[in-house]
TORKOL-4160 file (C-alpha; in steps of 0.2 Angstrom, whole numbers, padded with zeros to 4 digits, m for minus):
390
<pt num="1" X="0003" Y="0000" Z="0000"/>
<pt num="2" X="0006" Y="0019" Z="m0002"/>
<pt num="3" X="0005" Y="0030" Z="0011"/>
<pt num="4" X="0009" Y="0048" Z="0013"/>
<pt num="5" X="0024" Y="0055" Z="0024"/>
<pt num="6" X="0014" Y="0052" Z="0042"/>
<pt num="7" X="0005" Y="0038" Z="0046"/>
<pt num="8" X="m0012" Y="0041" Z="0052"/>
<pt num="9" X="m0016" Y="0035" Z="0071"/>
<pt num="10" X="m0023" Y="0018" Z="0071"/>
<pt num="11" X="m0029" Y="0004" Z="0082"/>
<pt num="12" X="m0034" Y="m0014" Z="0078"/>
<pt num="13" X="m0051" Y="m0010" Z="0082"/>
<pt num="14" X="m0064" Y="m0023" Z="0072"/>
<pt num="15" X="m0076" Y="m0020" Z="0061"/>
<pt num="16" X="m0089" Y="m0025" Z="0074"/>
<pt num="17" X="m0083" Y="m0015" Z="0085"/>
<pt num="18" X="m0086" Y="0004" Z="0073"/>
<pt num="19" X="m0097" Y="0018" Z="0072"/>
<pt num="20" X="m0100" Y="0021" Z="0056"/>
<pt num="21" X="m0116" Y="0033" Z="0059"/>
<pt num="22" X="m0106" Y="0048" Z="0065"/>
<pt num="23" X="m0098" Y="0054" Z="0048"/>
<pt num="24" X="m0109" Y="0050" Z="0030"/>
<pt num="25" X="m0101" Y="0050" Z="0014"/>
<pt num="26" X="m0113" Y="0058" Z="0004"/>
<pt num="27" X="m0111" Y="0060" Z="m0018"/>
<pt num="28" X="m0099" Y="0044" Z="m0019"/>
<pt num="29" X="m0099" Y="0037" Z="m0038"/>
<pt num="30" X="m0100" Y="0020" Z="m0043"/>
<pt num="31" X="m0082" Y="0020" Z="m0052"/>
<pt num="32" X="m0071" Y="0034" Z="m0052"/>
<pt num="33" X="m0059" Y="0038" Z="m0069"/>
<pt num="34" X="m0040" Y="0032" Z="m0067"/>
<pt num="35" X="m0029" Y="0047" Z="m0068"/>
<pt num="36" X="m0040" Y="0060" Z="m0062"/>
<pt num="37" X="m0042" Y="0068" Z="m0044"/>
<pt num="38" X="m0055" Y="0061" Z="m0032"/>
<pt num="39" X="m0065" Y="0074" Z="m0022"/>
<pt num="40" X="m0073" Y="0063" Z="m0008"/>
<pt num="41" X="m0088" Y="0074" Z="0001"/>
<pt num="42" X="m0093" Y="0069" Z="0019"/>
<pt num="43" X="m0105" Y="0077" Z="0032"/>
<pt num="44" X="m0105" Y="0077" Z="0053"/>
<pt num="45" X="m0119" Y="0072" Z="0061"/>
<pt num="46" X="m0127" Y="0083" Z="0076"/>
<pt num="47" X="m0119" Y="0073" Z="0089"/>
<pt num="48" X="m0100" Y="0070" Z="0082"/>
<pt num="49" X="m0087" Y="0084" Z="0085"/>
<pt num="50" X="m0070" Y="0082" Z="0074"/>
<pt num="51" X="m0053" Y="0082" Z="0081"/>
<pt num="52" X="m0035" Y="0088" Z="0074"/>
<pt num="53" X="m0029" Y="0073" Z="0070"/>
<pt num="54" X="m0043" Y="0065" Z="0063"/>
<pt num="55" X="m0043" Y="0059" Z="0044"/>
<pt num="56" X="m0050" Y="0048" Z="0030"/>
<pt num="57" X="m0042" Y="0033" Z="0022"/>
<pt num="58" X="m0045" Y="0024" Z="0007"/>
<pt num="59" X="m0050" Y="0006" Z="0011"/>
<pt num="60" X="m0050" Y="m0011" Z="m0002"/>
<pt num="61" X="m0067" Y="m0019" Z="0004"/>
<pt num="62" X="m0068" Y="m0032" Z="0017"/>
<pt num="63" X="m0053" Y="m0024" Z="0028"/>
<pt num="64" X="m0053" Y="m0030" Z="0044"/>
<pt num="65" X="m0042" Y="m0015" Z="0055"/>
<pt num="66" X="m0039" Y="0004" Z="0052"/>
<pt num="67" X="m0022" Y="0000" Z="0046"/>
<pt num="68" X="m0025" Y="m0008" Z="0031"/>
<pt num="69" X="m0029" Y="0006" Z="0023"/>
<pt num="70" X="m0021" Y="0011" Z="0006"/>
<pt num="71" X="m0020" Y="0029" Z="0006"/>
<pt num="72" X="m0025" Y="0045" Z="0018"/>
<pt num="73" X="m0028" Y="0063" Z="0020"/>
<pt num="74" X="m0028" Y="0073" Z="0036"/>
<pt num="75" X="m0046" Y="0081" Z="0040"/>
<pt num="76" X="m0049" Y="0100" Z="0039"/>
<pt num="77" X="m0058" Y="0105" Z="0054"/>
<pt num="78" X="m0071" Y="0117" Z="0053"/>
<pt num="79" X="m0074" Y="0135" Z="0061"/>
<pt num="80" X="m0091" Y="0135" Z="0069"/>
<pt num="81" X="m0097" Y="0115" Z="0068"/>
<pt num="82" X="m0113" Y="0126" Z="0076"/>
<pt num="83" X="m0116" Y="0133" Z="0057"/>
<pt num="84" X="m0125" Y="0123" Z="0047"/>
<pt num="85" X="m0113" Y="0124" Z="0030"/>
<pt num="86" X="m0099" Y="0119" Z="0042"/>
<pt num="87" X="m0108" Y="0101" Z="0045"/>
<pt num="88" X="m0103" Y="0099" Z="0025"/>
<pt num="89" X="m0085" Y="0094" Z="0022"/>
<pt num="90" X="m0072" Y="0089" Z="0008"/>
<pt num="91" X="m0058" Y="0083" Z="0005"/>
<pt num="92" X="m0048" Y="0079" Z="m0012"/>
<pt num="93" X="m0035" Y="0064" Z="m0015"/>
<pt num="94" X="m0021" Y="0065" Z="m0029"/>
<pt num="95" X="m0022" Y="0054" Z="m0042"/>
<pt num="96" X="m0004" Y="0049" Z="m0041"/>
<pt num="97" X="m0008" Y="0041" Z="m0024"/>
<pt num="98" X="m0025" Y="0032" Z="m0028"/>
<pt num="99" X="m0026" Y="0014" Z="m0033"/>
<pt num="100" X="m0021" Y="0007" Z="m0051"/>
<pt num="101" X="m0031" Y="m0009" Z="m0050"/>
<pt num="102" X="m0049" Y="m0012" Z="m0054"/>
<pt num="103" X="m0055" Y="m0018" Z="m0034"/>
<pt num="104" X="m0068" Y="m0011" Z="m0025"/>
<pt num="105" X="m0063" Y="0000" Z="m0014"/>
<pt num="106" X="m0072" Y="0014" Z="0000"/>
<pt num="107" X="m0071" Y="0028" Z="0011"/>
<pt num="108" X="m0070" Y="0029" Z="0029"/>
<pt num="109" X="m0067" Y="0040" Z="0043"/>
<pt num="110" X="m0058" Y="0039" Z="0057"/>
<pt num="111" X="m0057" Y="0049" Z="0073"/>
<pt num="112" X="m0037" Y="0050" Z="0082"/>
<pt num="113" X="m0041" Y="0037" Z="0091"/>
<pt num="114" X="m0041" Y="0025" Z="0078"/>
<pt num="115" X="m0060" Y="0022" Z="0079"/>
<pt num="116" X="m0070" Y="0023" Z="0063"/>
<pt num="117" X="m0084" Y="0035" Z="0065"/>
<pt num="118" X="m0090" Y="0030" Z="0044"/>
<pt num="119" X="m0090" Y="0021" Z="0028"/>
<pt num="120" X="m0095" Y="0025" Z="0012"/>
<pt num="121" X="m0101" Y="0014" Z="m0004"/>
<pt num="122" X="m0091" Y="0004" Z="m0013"/>
<pt num="123" X="m0083" Y="0010" Z="m0028"/>
<pt num="124" X="m0068" Y="0006" Z="m0041"/>
<pt num="125" X="m0054" Y="0015" Z="m0049"/>
<pt num="126" X="m0058" Y="0009" Z="m0070"/>
<pt num="127" X="m0062" Y="0018" Z="m0087"/>
<pt num="128" X="m0078" Y="0025" Z="m0091"/>
<pt num="129" X="m0078" Y="0016" Z="m0107"/>
<pt num="130" X="m0082" Y="0000" Z="m0095"/>
<pt num="131" X="m0101" Y="0007" Z="m0087"/>
<pt num="132" X="m0110" Y="m0005" Z="m0096"/>
<pt num="133" X="m0100" Y="m0022" Z="m0087"/>
<pt num="134" X="m0109" Y="m0029" Z="m0076"/>
<pt num="135" X="m0106" Y="m0028" Z="m0059"/>
<pt num="136" X="m0104" Y="m0047" Z="m0049"/>
<pt num="137" X="m0104" Y="m0046" Z="m0029"/>
<pt num="138" X="m0103" Y="m0061" Z="m0022"/>
<pt num="139" X="m0114" Y="m0068" Z="m0006"/>
<pt num="140" X="m0101" Y="m0062" Z="0004"/>
<pt num="141" X="m0099" Y="m0047" Z="0001"/>
<pt num="142" X="m0120" Y="m0044" Z="0002"/>
<pt num="143" X="m0118" Y="m0051" Z="0019"/>
<pt num="144" X="m0104" Y="m0039" Z="0024"/>
<pt num="145" X="m0115" Y="m0024" Z="0019"/>
<pt num="146" X="m0132" Y="m0030" Z="0026"/>
<pt num="147" X="m0122" Y="m0033" Z="0044"/>
<pt num="148" X="m0114" Y="m0016" Z="0040"/>
<pt num="149" X="m0131" Y="m0009" Z="0038"/>
<pt num="150" X="m0139" Y="m0019" Z="0053"/>
<pt num="151" X="m0124" Y="m0012" Z="0064"/>
<pt num="152" X="m0128" Y="0005" Z="0058"/>
<pt num="153" X="m0145" Y="0003" Z="0065"/>
<pt num="154" X="m0143" Y="m0002" Z="0079"/>
<pt num="155" X="m0130" Y="0010" Z="0082"/>
<pt num="156" X="m0143" Y="0025" Z="0077"/>
<pt num="157" X="m0153" Y="0016" Z="0091"/>
<pt num="158" X="m0140" Y="0020" Z="0104"/>
<pt num="159" X="m0138" Y="0035" Z="0100"/>
<pt num="160" X="m0159" Y="0040" Z="0099"/>
<pt num="161" X="m0157" Y="0028" Z="0118"/>
<pt num="162" X="m0143" Y="0040" Z="0125"/>
<pt num="163" X="m0149" Y="0056" Z="0118"/>
<pt num="164" X="m0166" Y="0053" Z="0130"/>
<pt num="165" X="m0156" Y="0047" Z="0143"/>
<pt num="166" X="m0144" Y="0063" Z="0142"/>
<pt num="167" X="m0161" Y="0074" Z="0140"/>
<pt num="168" X="m0167" Y="0068" Z="0156"/>
<pt num="169" X="m0151" Y="0072" Z="0163"/>
<pt num="170" X="m0151" Y="0086" Z="0158"/>
<pt num="171" X="m0168" Y="0092" Z="0166"/>
<pt num="172" X="m0163" Y="0084" Z="0181"/>
<pt num="173" X="m0149" Y="0094" Z="0183"/>
<pt num="174" X="m0158" Y="0108" Z="0178"/>
<pt num="175" X="m0170" Y="0108" Z="0192"/>
<pt num="176" X="m0154" Y="0104" Z="0203"/>
<pt num="177" X="m0147" Y="0121" Z="0197"/>
<pt num="178" X="m0163" Y="0127" Z="0201"/>
<pt num="179" X="m0162" Y="0123" Z="0220"/>
<pt num="180" X="m0143" Y="0127" Z="0222"/>
<pt num="181" X="m0148" Y="0143" Z="0214"/>
<pt num="182" X="m0162" Y="0148" Z="0228"/>
<pt num="183" X="m0148" Y="0141" Z="0242"/>
<pt num="184" X="m0133" Y="0152" Z="0236"/>
<pt num="185" X="m0147" Y="0167" Z="0236"/>
<pt num="186" X="m0152" Y="0163" Z="0253"/>
<pt num="187" X="m0134" Y="0161" Z="0259"/>
<pt num="188" X="m0131" Y="0177" Z="0250"/>
<pt num="189" X="m0146" Y="0186" Z="0263"/>
<pt num="190" X="m0137" Y="0179" Z="0276"/>
<pt num="191" X="m0120" Y="0184" Z="0273"/>
<pt num="192" X="m0126" Y="0204" Z="0270"/>
<pt num="193" X="m0135" Y="0204" Z="0286"/>
<pt num="194" X="m0118" Y="0193" Z="0295"/>
<pt num="195" X="m0108" Y="0209" Z="0285"/>
<pt num="196" X="m0118" Y="0222" Z="0290"/>
<pt num="197" X="m0116" Y="0217" Z="0309"/>
<pt num="198" X="m0097" Y="0215" Z="0309"/>
<pt num="199" X="m0100" Y="0233" Z="0301"/>
<pt num="200" X="m0105" Y="0239" Z="0315"/>
<pt num="201" X="m0095" Y="0228" Z="0328"/>
<pt num="202" X="m0079" Y="0236" Z="0317"/>
<pt num="203" X="m0083" Y="0253" Z="0319"/>
<pt num="204" X="m0083" Y="0252" Z="0338"/>
<pt num="205" X="m0066" Y="0243" Z="0335"/>
<pt num="206" X="m0060" Y="0255" Z="0322"/>
<pt num="207" X="m0062" Y="0270" Z="0335"/>
<pt num="208" X="m0052" Y="0261" Z="0348"/>
<pt num="209" X="m0039" Y="0257" Z="0333"/>
<pt num="210" X="m0041" Y="0275" Z="0330"/>
<pt num="211" X="m0035" Y="0281" Z="0349"/>
<pt num="212" X="m0022" Y="0267" Z="0350"/>
<pt num="213" X="m0014" Y="0275" Z="0333"/>
<pt num="214" X="m0014" Y="0293" Z="0339"/>
<pt num="215" X="m0008" Y="0289" Z="0356"/>
<pt num="216" X="0005" Y="0280" Z="0345"/>
<pt num="217" X="0009" Y="0295" Z="0333"/>
<pt num="218" X="0013" Y="0303" Z="0348"/>
<pt num="219" X="0024" Y="0295" Z="0352"/>
<pt num="220" X="0033" Y="0295" Z="0336"/>
<pt num="221" X="0033" Y="0313" Z="0334"/>
<pt num="222" X="0042" Y="0315" Z="0349"/>
<pt num="223" X="0054" Y="0303" Z="0344"/>
<pt num="224" X="0054" Y="0309" Z="0326"/>
<pt num="225" X="0059" Y="0330" Z="0333"/>
<pt num="226" X="0073" Y="0321" Z="0347"/>
<pt num="227" X="0082" Y="0310" Z="0332"/>
<pt num="228" X="0081" Y="0326" Z="0321"/>
<pt num="229" X="0089" Y="0337" Z="0334"/>
<pt num="230" X="0102" Y="0323" Z="0337"/>
<pt num="231" X="0103" Y="0324" Z="0316"/>
<pt num="232" X="0109" Y="0342" Z="0317"/>
<pt num="233" X="0121" Y="0339" Z="0333"/>
<pt num="234" X="0129" Y="0329" Z="0321"/>
<pt num="235" X="0128" Y="0338" Z="0306"/>
<pt num="236" X="0135" Y="0353" Z="0316"/>
<pt num="237" X="0151" Y="0340" Z="0323"/>
<pt num="238" X="0155" Y="0335" Z="0302"/>
<pt num="239" X="0153" Y="0350" Z="0297"/>
<pt num="240" X="0169" Y="0356" Z="0311"/>
<pt num="241" X="0179" Y="0339" Z="0306"/>
<pt num="242" X="0177" Y="0345" Z="0290"/>
<pt num="243" X="0184" Y="0363" Z="0293"/>
<pt num="244" X="0195" Y="0355" Z="0305"/>
<pt num="245" X="0200" Y="0343" Z="0290"/>
<pt num="246" X="0203" Y="0358" Z="0280"/>
<pt num="247" X="0213" Y="0367" Z="0289"/>
<pt num="248" X="0225" Y="0351" Z="0293"/>
<pt num="249" X="0225" Y="0350" Z="0274"/>
<pt num="250" X="0231" Y="0369" Z="0274"/>
<pt num="251" X="0243" Y="0364" Z="0288"/>
<pt num="252" X="0249" Y="0351" Z="0278"/>
<pt num="253" X="0252" Y="0359" Z="0264"/>
<pt num="254" X="0261" Y="0374" Z="0272"/>
<pt num="255" X="0273" Y="0360" Z="0280"/>
<pt num="256" X="0275" Y="0353" Z="0265"/>
<pt num="257" X="0279" Y="0367" Z="0256"/>
<pt num="258" X="0290" Y="0373" Z="0270"/>
<pt num="259" X="0299" Y="0353" Z="0269"/>
<pt num="260" X="0302" Y="0358" Z="0247"/>
<pt num="261" X="0309" Y="0373" Z="0252"/>
<pt num="262" X="0321" Y="0369" Z="0265"/>
<pt num="263" X="0324" Y="0353" Z="0253"/>
<pt num="264" X="0327" Y="0364" Z="0238"/>
<pt num="265" X="0340" Y="0376" Z="0252"/>
<pt num="266" X="0348" Y="0360" Z="0258"/>
<pt num="267" X="0351" Y="0356" Z="0241"/>
<pt num="268" X="0358" Y="0374" Z="0236"/>
<pt num="269" X="0367" Y="0371" Z="0253"/>
<pt num="270" X="0376" Y="0356" Z="0246"/>
<pt num="271" X="0381" Y="0362" Z="0232"/>
<pt num="272" X="0389" Y="0377" Z="0239"/>
<pt num="273" X="0398" Y="0368" Z="0250"/>
<pt num="274" X="0403" Y="0353" Z="0235"/>
<pt num="275" X="0408" Y="0369" Z="0226"/>
<pt num="276" X="0418" Y="0377" Z="0241"/>
<pt num="277" X="0425" Y="0360" Z="0245"/>
<pt num="278" X="0432" Y="0358" Z="0226"/>
<pt num="279" X="0439" Y="0376" Z="0228"/>
<pt num="280" X="0448" Y="0372" Z="0245"/>
<pt num="281" X="0455" Y="0357" Z="0236"/>
<pt num="282" X="0460" Y="0368" Z="0221"/>
<pt num="283" X="0469" Y="0382" Z="0232"/>
<pt num="284" X="0477" Y="0369" Z="0244"/>
<pt num="285" X="0484" Y="0359" Z="0226"/>
<pt num="286" X="0489" Y="0378" Z="0218"/>
<pt num="287" X="0498" Y="0379" Z="0240"/>
<pt num="288" X="0508" Y="0366" Z="0236"/>
<pt num="289" X="0512" Y="0370" Z="0222"/>
<pt num="290" X="0517" Y="0387" Z="0226"/>
<pt num="291" X="0528" Y="0378" Z="0241"/>
<pt num="292" X="0537" Y="0366" Z="0228"/>
<pt num="293" X="0542" Y="0382" Z="0215"/>
<pt num="294" X="0547" Y="0392" Z="0230"/>
<pt num="295" X="0559" Y="0377" Z="0236"/>
<pt num="296" X="0565" Y="0377" Z="0216"/>
<pt num="297" X="0568" Y="0395" Z="0216"/>
<pt num="298" X="0577" Y="0394" Z="0232"/>
<pt num="299" X="0589" Y="0378" Z="0225"/>
<pt num="300" X="0591" Y="0389" Z="0210"/>
<pt num="301" X="0598" Y="0404" Z="0222"/>
<pt num="302" X="0610" Y="0389" Z="0231"/>
<pt num="303" X="0599" Y="0389" Z="0246"/>
<pt num="304" X="0592" Y="0376" Z="0257"/>
<pt num="305" X="0573" Y="0379" Z="0264"/>
<pt num="306" X="0577" Y="0371" Z="0279"/>
<pt num="307" X="0592" Y="0382" Z="0285"/>
<pt num="308" X="0581" Y="0400" Z="0281"/>
<pt num="309" X="0576" Y="0407" Z="0298"/>
<pt num="310" X="0556" Y="0403" Z="0301"/>
<pt num="311" X="0548" Y="0421" Z="0302"/>
<pt num="312" X="0529" Y="0423" Z="0309"/>
<pt num="313" X="0520" Y="0436" Z="0297"/>
<pt num="314" X="0511" Y="0448" Z="0307"/>
<pt num="315" X="0494" Y="0453" Z="0305"/>
<pt num="316" X="0501" Y="0468" Z="0295"/>
<pt num="317" X="0514" Y="0459" Z="0285"/>
<pt num="318" X="0502" Y="0444" Z="0279"/>
<pt num="319" X="0486" Y="0445" Z="0288"/>
<pt num="320" X="0473" Y="0432" Z="0289"/>
<pt num="321" X="0474" Y="0428" Z="0270"/>
<pt num="322" X="0494" Y="0423" Z="0271"/>
<pt num="323" X="0497" Y="0402" Z="0272"/>
<pt num="324" X="0508" Y="0398" Z="0287"/>
<pt num="325" X="0516" Y="0385" Z="0277"/>
<pt num="326" X="0528" Y="0396" Z="0268"/>
<pt num="327" X="0542" Y="0402" Z="0278"/>
<pt num="328" X="0543" Y="0420" Z="0268"/>
<pt num="329" X="0523" Y="0420" Z="0268"/>
<pt num="330" X="0516" Y="0420" Z="0248"/>
<pt num="331" X="0530" Y="0426" Z="0238"/>
<pt num="332" X="0517" Y="0433" Z="0225"/>
<pt num="333" X="0504" Y="0443" Z="0238"/>
<pt num="334" X="0516" Y="0459" Z="0235"/>
<pt num="335" X="0518" Y="0457" Z="0253"/>
<pt num="336" X="0533" Y="0445" Z="0255"/>
<pt num="337" X="0549" Y="0448" Z="0263"/>
<pt num="338" X="0567" Y="0438" Z="0257"/>
<pt num="339" X="0582" Y="0439" Z="0264"/>
<pt num="340" X="0589" Y="0441" Z="0246"/>
<pt num="341" X="0582" Y="0451" Z="0229"/>
<pt num="342" X="0576" Y="0439" Z="0216"/>
<pt num="343" X="0583" Y="0444" Z="0199"/>
<pt num="344" X="0583" Y="0436" Z="0182"/>
<pt num="345" X="0570" Y="0423" Z="0176"/>
<pt num="346" X="0563" Y="0423" Z="0193"/>
<pt num="347" X="0555" Y="0439" Z="0192"/>
<pt num="348" X="0546" Y="0435" Z="0175"/>
<pt num="349" X="0540" Y="0418" Z="0182"/>
<pt num="350" X="0533" Y="0430" Z="0197"/>
<pt num="351" X="0526" Y="0441" Z="0188"/>
<pt num="352" X="0519" Y="0429" Z="0177"/>
<pt num="353" X="0510" Y="0417" Z="0192"/>
<pt num="354" X="0504" Y="0431" Z="0200"/>
<pt num="355" X="0495" Y="0438" Z="0186"/>
<pt num="356" X="0485" Y="0421" Z="0184"/>
<pt num="357" X="0480" Y="0424" Z="0204"/>
<pt num="358" X="0474" Y="0440" Z="0199"/>
<pt num="359" X="0463" Y="0433" Z="0186"/>
<pt num="360" X="0455" Y="0418" Z="0196"/>
<pt num="361" X="0451" Y="0432" Z="0208"/>
<pt num="362" X="0442" Y="0440" Z="0197"/>
<pt num="363" X="0431" Y="0427" Z="0188"/>
<pt num="364" X="0422" Y="0414" Z="0196"/>
<pt num="365" X="0421" Y="0397" Z="0193"/>
<pt num="366" X="0406" Y="0385" Z="0189"/>
<pt num="367" X="0408" Y="0370" Z="0202"/>
<pt num="368" X="0397" Y="0358" Z="0188"/>
<pt num="369" X="0401" Y="0365" Z="0172"/>
<pt num="370" X="0418" Y="0374" Z="0174"/>
<pt num="371" X="0409" Y="0389" Z="0166"/>
<pt num="372" X="0417" Y="0406" Z="0170"/>
<pt num="373" X="0409" Y="0421" Z="0175"/>
<pt num="374" X="0415" Y="0439" Z="0179"/>
<pt num="375" X="0417" Y="0443" Z="0198"/>
<pt num="376" X="0405" Y="0457" Z="0195"/>
<pt num="377" X="0389" Y="0446" Z="0191"/>
<pt num="378" X="0389" Y="0437" Z="0207"/>
<pt num="379" X="0368" Y="0433" Z="0206"/>
<pt num="380" X="0372" Y="0426" Z="0189"/>
<pt num="381" X="0383" Y="0415" Z="0193"/>
<pt num="382" X="0372" Y="0409" Z="0210"/>
<pt num="383" X="0359" Y="0408" Z="0200"/>
<pt num="384" X="0368" Y="0395" Z="0187"/>
<pt num="385" X="0374" Y="0384" Z="0199"/>
<pt num="386" X="0356" Y="0383" Z="0209"/>
<pt num="387" X="0349" Y="0377" Z="0190"/>
<pt num="388" X="0361" Y="0364" Z="0193"/>
<pt num="389" X="0351" Y="0357" Z="0208"/>
<pt num="390" X="0334" Y="0358" Z="0198"/>
């Protein structure tokens, strides 16, 4: 048998247990021409309600279960079952899926539980020129069809009896509903009386509750007033702390500025100290050089440095600027007294050395980069030295 993509729901329900009278097939032809589409028209009975997975199948006559369908189509659910036109439905079977032999087939309506709800008269698929051929029906098929009709009549009678029983049950339920409605109205009346009584009693309780709430409100107002006072004190304390913090921050900033200034001054002093220290070392080197020059000159004149009498210079002769290491003071200061007169080339040497000392006295040397400044530009020299510390 040929099937579509999705198989329909089926069951193993036998023929004698099916309810064939709930869906009636209309305008079923005795035969259909092969190669053409077939339209199947059917009608729902009054008490039948179709469902989503109901389907209509084409079965070969003599089938035993709904699993023996040849092909099937899903049923389209009507929008409004109460409408008379909605009872009339149809589906169309495409020619490709129809049987190709000349056996007898019939339409069957199967619900989603696999129960047959209606069956059509038998029909064939054969060409039109075979209309005059006598259709021979076997005795077994005739008996089977008669049995189907008997079952349909029996089921129809059962449905009528069931309808009468349901109508009687409906009448009984209507009477019971009327009785319950009267009881409900009585209960509603009693409920209203109780609510009115409860309302009167509730007014007295509400008055007492109102007085109690007024007292609690007074206590809460006093507590709120105290809390506002405490909050105000706390805000004042916070404001004072903020002012103290601002003052402390200003003081801290001043101390930081002062510390920076002291650090800068300390750096300047340290640089000046280092410059003076280098100047001292330079002067000590020059002093050693002068000592050696003095010794050389004495040796040149044939005198022994250690044999010369030591003369301590007085404040008038040498002053605080004289070097105590020299026997006769600084020979280039112009105030040194020698026990002899230097003549010849030594006069030129002394004059040259004196000129160098005078030039050094008129200039300022940077201890960092050895840049030379005139003695008159002392402030520029100090600023230049300070720039090295930045």
